[in-house]
N, CA, C and O atoms as a GROMACS GRO file, in nm:
protein
  368
    1MET      N    1   7.866  14.135  -4.310
    1MET     CA    2   7.824  14.209  -4.158
    1MET      C    3   7.867  14.168  -4.055
    1MET      O    4   7.866  14.237  -3.953
    2ASN      N    5   7.920  14.032  -4.060
    2ASN     CA    6   8.019  13.950  -3.963
    2ASN      C    7   8.156  14.004  -3.896
    2ASN      O    8   8.204  14.023  -3.784
    3LEU      N    9   8.192  14.018  -4.037
    3LEU     CA   10   8.309  14.066  -4.008
    3LEU      C   11   8.371  14.223  -3.971
    3LEU      O   12   8.481  14.257  -3.928
    4ILE      N   13   8.239  14.311  -4.010
    4ILE     CA   14   8.226  14.442  -3.926
    4ILE      C   15   8.171  14.456  -3.789
    4ILE      O   16   8.156  14.560  -3.724
    5PHE      N   17   8.144  14.337  -3.758
    5PHE     CA   18   8.050  14.331  -3.611
    5PHE      C   19   8.224  14.296  -3.558
    5PHE      O   20   8.300  14.374  -3.500
    6LYS      N   21   8.246  14.183  -3.593
    6LYS     CA   22   8.360  14.150  -3.506
    6LYS      C   23   8.465  14.240  -3.507
    6LYS      O   24   8.546  14.234  -3.415
    7THR      N   25   8.483  14.343  -3.614
    7THR     CA   26   8.638  14.435  -3.596
    7THR      C   27   8.559  14.543  -3.513
    7THR      O   28   8.643  14.627  -3.479
    8ALA      N   29   8.461  14.570  -3.475
    8ALA     CA   30   8.374  14.659  -3.436
    8ALA      C   31   8.410  14.625  -3.251
    8ALA      O   32   8.445  14.712  -3.170
    9MET      N   33   8.397  14.533  -3.231
    9MET     CA   34   8.449  14.452  -3.080
    9MET      C   35   8.550  14.437  -3.053
    9MET      O   36   8.604  14.466  -2.946
   10LYS      N   37   8.613  14.365  -3.186
   10LYS     CA   38   8.777  14.401  -3.125
   10LYS      C   39   8.801  14.512  -3.077
   10LYS      O   40   8.811  14.533  -2.956
   11GLU      N   41   8.814  14.604  -3.171
   11GLU     CA   42   8.875  14.741  -3.217
   11GLU      C   43   8.808  14.824  -3.125
   11GLU      O   44   8.886  14.908  -3.082
   12GLN      N   45   8.670  14.835  -3.067
   12GLN     CA   46   8.616  14.890  -2.921
   12GLN      C   47   8.583  15.021  -3.049
   12GLN      O   48   8.568  15.128  -2.990
   13LYS      N   49   8.570  15.035  -3.184
   13LYS     CA   50   8.505  15.162  -3.270
   13LYS      C   51   8.502  15.125  -3.384
   13LYS      O   52   8.573  15.058  -3.459
   14ILE      N   53   8.385  15.193  -3.388
   14ILE     CA   54   8.354  15.172  -3.548
   14ILE      C   55   8.329  15.327  -3.644
   14ILE      O   56   8.292  15.432  -3.592
   15GLY      N   57   8.353  15.312  -3.761
   15GLY     CA   58   8.327  15.456  -3.824
   15GLY      C   59   8.217  15.473  -3.873
   15GLY      O   60   8.146  15.372  -3.865
   16THR      N   61   8.151  15.600  -3.942
   16THR     CA   62   8.039  15.605  -3.933
   16THR      C   63   7.976  15.535  -4.070
   16THR      O   64   7.855  15.516  -4.081
   17ARG      N   65   8.088  15.492  -4.190
   17ARG     CA   66   8.012  15.448  -4.291
   17ARG      C   67   7.991  15.316  -4.278
   17ARG      O   68   7.914  15.265  -4.359
   18LYS      N   69   8.068  15.212  -4.150
   18LYS     CA   70   8.054  15.088  -4.163
   18LYS      C   71   7.926  15.094  -4.066
   18LYS      O   72   7.838  15.009  -4.082
   19PHE      N   73   7.915  15.183  -3.974
   19PHE     CA   74   7.783  15.149  -3.866
   19PHE      C   75   7.702  15.185  -3.952
   19PHE      O   76   7.633  15.084  -3.972
   20ALA      N   77   7.653  15.294  -4.038
   20ALA     CA   78   7.552  15.298  -4.142
   20ALA      C   79   7.514  15.167  -4.198
   20ALA      O   80   7.408  15.108  -4.179
   21THR      N   81   7.622  15.126  -4.274
   21THR     CA   82   7.595  14.955  -4.313
   21THR      C   83   7.570  14.903  -4.219
   21THR      O   84   7.462  14.844  -4.234
   22TYR      N   85   7.609  14.889  -4.126
   22TYR     CA   86   7.558  14.784  -4.016
   22TYR      C   87   7.431  14.795  -3.986
   22TYR      O   88   7.367  14.691  -3.975
   23SER      N   89   7.365  14.925  -3.967
   23SER     CA   90   7.268  14.924  -3.911
   23SER      C   91   7.167  14.934  -4.031
   23SER      O   92   7.046  14.919  -4.016
   24HIS      N   93   7.222  14.958  -4.138
   24HIS     CA   94   7.045  14.949  -4.219
   24HIS      C   95   7.079  14.804  -4.244
   24HIS      O   96   6.961  14.771  -4.257
   25TYR      N   97   7.121  14.731  -4.256
   25TYR     CA   98   7.114  14.571  -4.271
   25TYR      C   99   7.062  14.486  -4.202
   25TYR      O  100   7.004  14.382  -4.230
   26THR      N  101   7.095  14.556  -4.065
   26THR     CA  102   7.004  14.514  -3.945
   26THR      C  103   6.835  14.549  -3.944
   26THR      O  104   6.726  14.491  -3.941
   27LYS      N  105   6.885  14.661  -3.948
   27LYS     CA  106   6.731  14.730  -3.969
   27LYS      C  107   6.586  14.681  -4.120
   27LYS      O  108   6.464  14.666  -4.123
   28ASN      N  109   6.694  14.674  -4.216
   28ASN     CA  110   6.617  14.567  -4.302
   28ASN      C  111   6.599  14.454  -4.300
   28ASN      O  112   6.512  14.403  -4.371
   29THR      N  113   6.697  14.367  -4.198
   29THR     CA  114   6.653  14.239  -4.153
   29THR      C  115   6.577  14.255  -4.133
   29THR      O  116   6.491  14.225  -4.216
   30LEU      N  117   6.521  14.334  -3.968
   30LEU     CA  118   6.407  14.381  -3.915
   30LEU      C  119   6.311  14.367  -3.945
   30LEU      O  120   6.229  14.297  -3.885
   31ILE      N  121   6.285  14.451  -4.082
   31ILE     CA  122   6.132  14.462  -4.104
   31ILE      C  123   6.102  14.363  -4.207
   31ILE      O  124   5.987  14.323  -4.221
   32ILE      N  125   6.233  14.305  -4.310
   32ILE     CA  126   6.175  14.162  -4.364
   32ILE      C  127   6.078  14.088  -4.262
   32ILE      O  128   5.956  14.079  -4.249
   33SER      N  129   6.192  14.039  -4.196
   33SER     CA  130   6.139  13.979  -4.066
   33SER      C  131   5.945  13.969  -3.967
   33SER      O  132   5.869  13.883  -3.924
   34ASP      N  133   5.955  14.133  -3.981
   34ASP     CA  134   5.825  14.154  -3.915
   34ASP      C  135   5.788  14.266  -4.000
   34ASP      O  136   5.822  14.377  -3.961
   35ARG      N  137   5.727  14.256  -4.103
   35ARG     CA  138   5.684  14.326  -4.247
   35ARG      C  139   5.536  14.327  -4.175
   35ARG      O  140   5.476  14.428  -4.213
   36ASN      N  141   5.460  14.252  -4.089
   36ASN     CA  142   5.302  14.288  -4.042
   36ASN      C  143   5.320  14.376  -3.930
   36ASN      O  144   5.221  14.378  -3.857
   37ARG      N  145   5.409  14.444  -3.895
   37ARG     CA  146   5.363  14.555  -3.767
   37ARG      C  147   5.431  14.667  -3.776
   37ARG      O  148   5.518  14.708  -3.698
   38LYS      N  149   5.368  14.741  -3.923
   38LYS     CA  150   5.448  14.911  -3.963
   38LYS      C  151   5.420  14.966  -3.900
   38LYS      O  152   5.458  15.076  -3.940
   39GLY      N  153   5.345  14.986  -3.762
   39GLY     CA  154   5.330  15.101  -3.677
   39GLY      C  155   5.449  15.093  -3.580
   39GLY      O  156   5.477  15.190  -3.509
   40VAL      N  157   5.510  14.997  -3.578
   40VAL     CA  158   5.663  14.964  -3.511
   40VAL      C  159   5.761  15.059  -3.541
   40VAL      O  160   5.821  15.126  -3.457
   41TYR      N  161   5.775  15.063  -3.653
   41TYR     CA  162   5.891  15.161  -3.755
   41TYR      C  163   5.832  15.316  -3.729
   41TYR      O  164   5.909  15.396  -3.783
   42ASN      N  165   5.722  15.381  -3.665
   42ASN     CA  166   5.715  15.483  -3.692
   42ASN      C  167   5.700  15.531  -3.549
   42ASN      O  168   5.619  15.619  -3.518
   43LEU      N  169   5.739  15.502  -3.507
   43LEU     CA  170   5.806  15.554  -3.336
   43LEU      C  171   5.825  15.704  -3.318
   43LEU      O  172   5.920  15.765  -3.367
   44LYS      N  173   5.687  15.784  -3.213
   44LYS     CA  174   5.784  15.913  -3.208
   44LYS      C  175   5.847  15.966  -3.113
   44LYS      O  176   5.770  15.930  -3.024
   45ASN      N  177   5.947  16.037  -3.046
   45ASN     CA  178   6.007  16.052  -2.924
   45ASN      C  179   5.873  16.041  -2.821
   45ASN      O  180   5.863  15.965  -2.724
   46LYS      N  181   5.780  16.130  -2.865
   46LYS     CA  182   5.675  16.096  -2.730
   46LYS      C  183   5.587  16.001  -2.708
   46LYS      O  184   5.517  15.998  -2.606
   47ASP      N  185   5.582  15.891  -2.826
   47ASP     CA  186   5.528  15.735  -2.753
   47ASP      C  187   5.674  15.690  -2.668
   47ASP      O  188   5.655  15.607  -2.580
   48VAL      N  189   5.779  15.726  -2.682
   48VAL     CA  190   5.842  15.645  -2.606
   48VAL      C  191   5.891  15.674  -2.482
   48VAL      O  192   5.943  15.581  -2.422
   49ARG      N  193   5.886  15.811  -2.415
   49ARG     CA  194   5.865  15.917  -2.339
   49ARG      C  195   5.772  15.902  -2.269
   49ARG      O  196   5.784  15.939  -2.152
   50ASP      N  197   5.621  15.830  -2.323
   50ASP     CA  198   5.566  15.825  -2.264
   50ASP      C  199   5.497  15.664  -2.223
   50ASP      O  200   5.381  15.628  -2.204
   51ARG      N  201   5.590  15.612  -2.221
   51ARG     CA  202   5.592  15.462  -2.201
   51ARG      C  203   5.540  15.390  -2.049
   51ARG      O  204   5.575  15.438  -1.941
   52ILE      N  205   5.486  15.314  -2.056
   52ILE     CA  206   5.433  15.258  -1.898
   52ILE      C  207   5.509  15.134  -1.858
   52ILE      O  208   5.518  15.029  -1.922
   53PRO      N  209   5.562  15.163  -1.742
   53PRO     CA  210   5.676  15.092  -1.665
   53PRO      C  211   5.554  14.958  -1.606
   53PRO      O  212   5.434  14.973  -1.580
   54LEU      N  213   5.624  14.850  -1.600
   54LEU     CA  214   5.513  14.745  -1.566
   54LEU      C  215   5.586  14.627  -1.466
   54LEU      O  216   5.668  14.560  -1.528
   55TYR      N  217   5.574  14.601  -1.368
   55TYR     CA  218   5.627  14.524  -1.254
   55TYR      C  219   5.597  14.371  -1.266
   55TYR      O  220   5.477  14.345  -1.254
   56PHE      N  221   5.678  14.263  -1.286
   56PHE     CA  222   5.632  14.133  -1.259
   56PHE      C  223   5.687  14.090  -1.150
   56PHE      O  224   5.788  14.146  -1.107
   57PRO      N  225   5.641  13.999  -1.094
   57PRO     CA  226   5.712  13.915  -1.012
   57PRO      C  227   5.812  13.858  -1.065
   57PRO      O  228   5.813  13.843  -1.187
   58PRO      N  229   5.957  13.796  -0.958
   58PRO     CA  230   6.034  13.729  -0.976
   58PRO      C  231   6.024  13.583  -1.043
   58PRO      O  232   6.000  13.486  -0.971
   59GLY      N  233   6.047  13.565  -1.200
   59GLY     CA  234   6.013  13.431  -1.266
   59GLY      C  235   5.877  13.442  -1.387
   59GLY      O  236   5.849  13.369  -1.482
   60TYR      N  237   5.815  13.559  -1.338
   60TYR     CA  238   5.715  13.606  -1.425
   60TYR      C  239   5.767  13.662  -1.539
   60TYR      O  240   5.865  13.737  -1.539
   61THR      N  241   5.692  13.621  -1.655
   61THR     CA  242   5.709  13.717  -1.783
   61THR      C  243   5.600  13.784  -1.904
   61THR      O  244   5.602  13.872  -1.991
   62ASP      N  245   5.484  13.656  -1.836
   62ASP     CA  246   5.378  13.706  -1.936
   62ASP      C  247   5.244  13.760  -1.831
   62ASP      O  248   5.227  13.743  -1.710
   63PHE      N  249   5.153  13.835  -1.941
   63PHE     CA  250   5.093  13.864  -1.831
   63PHE      C  251   4.935  13.769  -1.782
   63PHE      O  252   4.869  13.780  -1.679
   64ASN      N  253   4.916  13.689  -1.886
   64ASN     CA  254   4.799  13.590  -1.879
   64ASN      C  255   4.841  13.518  -1.755
   64ASN      O  256   4.749  13.482  -1.682
   65LYS      N  257   5.007  13.480  -1.705
   65LYS     CA  258   4.985  13.375  -1.589
   65LYS      C  259   5.019  13.466  -1.460
   65LYS      O  260   5.088  13.410  -1.374
   66LEU      N  261   4.976  13.608  -1.435
   66LEU     CA  262   5.073  13.662  -1.319
   66LEU      C  263   4.939  13.655  -1.197
   66LEU      O  264   4.825  13.687  -1.229
   67PRO      N  265   4.958  13.631  -1.122
   67PRO     CA  266   4.911  13.572  -1.012
   67PRO      C  267   4.792  13.666  -0.989
   67PRO      O  268   4.811  13.780  -1.031
   68GLU      N  269   4.658  13.639  -0.923
   68GLU     CA  270   4.541  13.696  -0.957
   68GLU      C  271   4.549  13.863  -0.818
   68GLU      O  272   4.497  13.974  -0.833
   69ASP      N  273   4.599  13.833  -0.748
   69ASP     CA  274   4.633  13.983  -0.634
   69ASP      C  275   4.749  14.057  -0.706
   69ASP      O  276   4.766  14.165  -0.650
   70TRP      N  277   4.849  14.038  -0.827
   70TRP     CA  278   4.934  14.078  -0.837
   70TRP      C  279   4.932  14.198  -0.921
   70TRP      O  280   4.905  14.158  -1.034
   71ASN      N  281   4.950  14.356  -0.922
   71ASN     CA  282   4.932  14.442  -1.008
   71ASN      C  283   5.076  14.515  -1.056
   71ASN      O  284   5.155  14.597  -1.008
   72PRO      N  285   5.061  14.426  -1.199
   72PRO     CA  286   5.147  14.493  -1.249
   72PRO      C  287   5.147  14.683  -1.254
   72PRO      O  288   5.262  14.722  -1.274
   73HIS      N  289   5.101  14.736  -1.247
   73HIS     CA  290   5.123  14.860  -1.272
   73HIS      C  291   5.179  14.949  -1.123
   73HIS      O  292   5.177  15.072  -1.125
   74GLU      N  293   5.213  14.896  -1.037
   74GLU     CA  294   5.252  14.925  -0.875
   74GLU      C  295   5.387  14.866  -0.880
   74GLU      O  296   5.411  14.755  -0.929
   75ALA      N  297   5.448  14.923  -0.843
   75ALA     CA  298   5.571  14.903  -0.808
   75ALA      C  299   5.615  14.814  -0.678
   75ALA      O  300   5.633  14.879  -0.575
   76PRO      N  301   5.636  14.663  -0.670
   76PRO     CA  302   5.642  14.592  -0.509
   76PRO      C  303   5.723  14.651  -0.393
   76PRO      O  304   5.736  14.593  -0.285
   77TYR      N  305   5.788  14.793  -0.427
   77TYR     CA  306   5.876  14.866  -0.339
   77TYR      C  307   5.906  14.954  -0.393
   77TYR      O  308   5.892  14.967  -0.515
   78PRO      N  309   5.973  15.065  -0.295
   78PRO     CA  310   5.987  15.217  -0.348
   78PRO      C  311   6.148  15.209  -0.460
   78PRO      O  312   6.263  15.197  -0.418
   79GLY      N  313   6.128  15.213  -0.523
   79GLY     CA  314   6.259  15.265  -0.601
   79GLY      C  315   6.249  15.113  -0.717
   79GLY      O  316   6.320  15.118  -0.817
   80ALA      N  317   6.192  15.033  -0.702
   80ALA     CA  318   6.223  14.920  -0.801
   80ALA      C  319   6.207  14.938  -0.938
   80ALA      O  320   6.109  14.997  -0.985
   81GLU      N  321   6.303  14.890  -1.010
   81GLU     CA  322   6.334  14.908  -1.175
   81GLU      C  323   6.183  14.793  -1.203
   81GLU      O  324   6.140  14.694  -1.143
   82PRO      N  325   6.140  14.867  -1.318
   82PRO     CA  326   6.033  14.813  -1.362
   82PRO      C  327   6.124  14.685  -1.450
   82PRO      O  328   6.234  14.686  -1.505
   83THR      N  329   6.020  14.581  -1.434
   83THR     CA  330   6.047  14.461  -1.543
   83THR      C  331   6.041  14.487  -1.737
   83THR      O  332   6.128  14.442  -1.811
   84VAL      N  333   5.925  14.566  -1.784
   84VAL     CA  334   5.923  14.579  -1.908
   84VAL      C  335   5.851  14.709  -1.893
   84VAL      O  336   5.792  14.747  -1.792
   85TYR      N  337   5.865  14.777  -2.014
   85TYR     CA  338   5.756  14.879  -2.077
   85TYR      C  339   5.705  14.893  -2.156
   85TYR      O  340   5.775  14.892  -2.258
   86VAL      N  341   5.544  14.917  -2.180
   86VAL     CA  342   5.457  14.931  -2.306
   86VAL      C  343   5.445  15.066  -2.334
   86VAL      O  344   5.429  15.171  -2.271
   87ILE      N  345   5.463  15.020  -2.479
   87ILE     CA  346   5.483  15.139  -2.578
   87ILE      C  347   5.301  15.158  -2.594
   87ILE      O  348   5.246  15.050  -2.569
   88GLN      N  349   5.229  15.239  -2.619
   88GLN     CA  350   5.109  15.254  -2.609
   88GLN      C  351   5.083  15.316  -2.755
   88GLN      O  352   5.072  15.439  -2.751
   89LEU      N  353   5.069  15.258  -2.886
   89LEU     CA  354   5.062  15.289  -3.058
   89LEU      C  355   4.900  15.344  -3.082
   89LEU      O  356   4.797  15.288  -3.044
   90SER      N  357   4.911  15.459  -3.150
   90SER     CA  358   4.775  15.541  -3.178
   90SER      C  359   4.701  15.417  -3.269
   90SER      O  360   4.579  15.414  -3.277
   91GLY      N  361   4.784  15.319  -3.335
   91GLY     CA  362   4.700  15.226  -3.485
   91GLY      C  363   4.714  15.323  -3.546
   91GLY      O  364   4.833  15.296  -3.567
   92ILE      N  365   4.701  15.422  -3.601
   92ILE     CA  366   4.744  15.447  -3.731
   92ILE      C  367   4.890  15.450  -3.809
   92ILE      O  368   4.895  15.476  -3.930
   0.00000   0.00000   0.00000
C-alpha cells in the first residue's frame, strides 16, 4: 500500500486499479478500527448537504470548553469560514 501511495505522489497520477486497491484498503482499515460506528458508513448525499456549519473562536476545538457567551451557530463576522461541520444522523 505504501508503494502505491509513494508512486502516486511521485508521478502525480494513479490508475483506476491501483486507486481502487488503495481506497478499499483504507476503507476496510477504517471500518475495522472503528467498527462500532456503523451509521457513519451509510451517509446519504442529503446528510452531507444538510450539514450544519459551526464556528469556534481561535484556539478552541471543543464544545465543552467554549466561552459561555459564544454561540457556535453564528459566524463571528460576515463571510467567515466555518471551523467544523456537524452531520446529524437519523440513528437507524
